[in-house]
PLY file of the C-alpha trace (Angstrom):
ply
format ascii 1.0
element vertex 79
property float x
property float y
property float z
element edge 78
property int vertex1
property int vertex2
end_header
0.09 -0.07 0.02
1.29 3.49 -1.02
1.62 5.98 1.77
0.44 9.56 1.22
4.17 10.74 0.59
4.51 8.34 -2.26
1.32 9.12 -4.00
2.23 12.97 -3.62
5.73 12.07 -5.09
4.24 10.10 -7.96
1.78 12.87 -8.78
4.61 15.82 -8.75
6.79 13.36 -11.19
3.68 13.06 -13.52
3.08 16.79 -13.51
6.67 17.71 -14.27
6.88 15.13 -17.05
3.71 16.56 -18.48
5.20 20.00 -18.17
8.42 19.20 -19.86
6.63 17.50 -22.75
4.51 20.39 -23.41
7.73 22.66 -23.38
9.18 20.33 -26.04
6.01 20.64 -28.10
6.14 24.23 -28.45
9.45 23.80 -30.06
10.84 27.11 -31.40
10.12 30.66 -30.28
8.22 33.17 -32.12
9.97 35.15 -35.07
10.87 38.34 -33.75
12.61 41.43 -35.16
13.51 44.25 -32.70
14.72 47.68 -33.58
16.85 49.95 -31.22
18.24 53.47 -31.95
20.67 55.44 -29.90
21.54 59.20 -30.47
25.22 59.61 -30.99
25.55 63.11 -31.69
23.64 66.20 -33.06
24.30 69.73 -34.28
21.84 72.55 -35.30
21.38 70.87 -38.72
21.01 67.23 -37.94
21.63 64.35 -35.59
23.06 60.95 -35.95
21.78 57.73 -34.70
22.95 54.09 -34.20
20.19 51.77 -35.53
20.40 48.21 -34.28
17.97 45.49 -35.78
18.15 41.94 -34.25
16.29 39.06 -36.04
16.18 35.95 -34.06
14.93 34.06 -37.23
12.45 31.77 -35.37
15.09 30.04 -33.55
16.91 29.88 -30.08
20.25 29.11 -31.69
20.63 31.51 -34.76
20.14 35.22 -34.96
21.22 38.10 -37.19
22.10 41.65 -36.03
22.42 44.70 -38.45
23.67 47.93 -37.52
23.14 51.23 -39.46
24.53 54.72 -38.99
21.71 57.09 -39.82
21.95 60.98 -40.20
18.48 62.48 -39.74
18.13 66.23 -40.59
14.78 67.94 -40.08
15.19 70.18 -42.85
14.69 67.11 -45.06
11.94 65.52 -42.99
8.34 65.32 -44.51
6.24 67.95 -43.29
0 1
1 2
2 3
3 4
4 5
5 6
6 7
7 8
8 9
9 10
10 11
11 12
12 13
13 14
14 15
15 16
16 17
17 18
18 19
19 20
20 21
21 22
22 23
23 24
24 25
25 26
26 27
27 28
28 29
29 30
30 31
31 32
32 33
33 34
34 35
35 36
36 37
37 38
38 39
39 40
40 41
41 42
42 43
43 44
44 45
45 46
46 47
47 48
48 49
49 50
50 51
51 52
52 53
53 54
54 55
55 56
56 57
57 58
58 59
59 60
60 61
61 62
62 63
63 64
64 65
65 66
66 67
67 68
68 69
69 70
70 71
71 72
72 73
73 74
74 75
75 76
76 77
77 78
């Protein structure tokens, strides 16, 4: 006859097994692309930012990062 402790232990083990199997079934993360801009400097006519775009490519192991140096001048911006 199982004691209450043994029944609880088996129940916890079964719950952990179900949780780990459901995590494995989810497989890969969502495909996400993030963008970040940092202002590096400015003058009265324009400012410069460093734009970083990161793409996880829907994987835990592979990603791509692109960096752009962008000059923005308000005089050329759309009204």
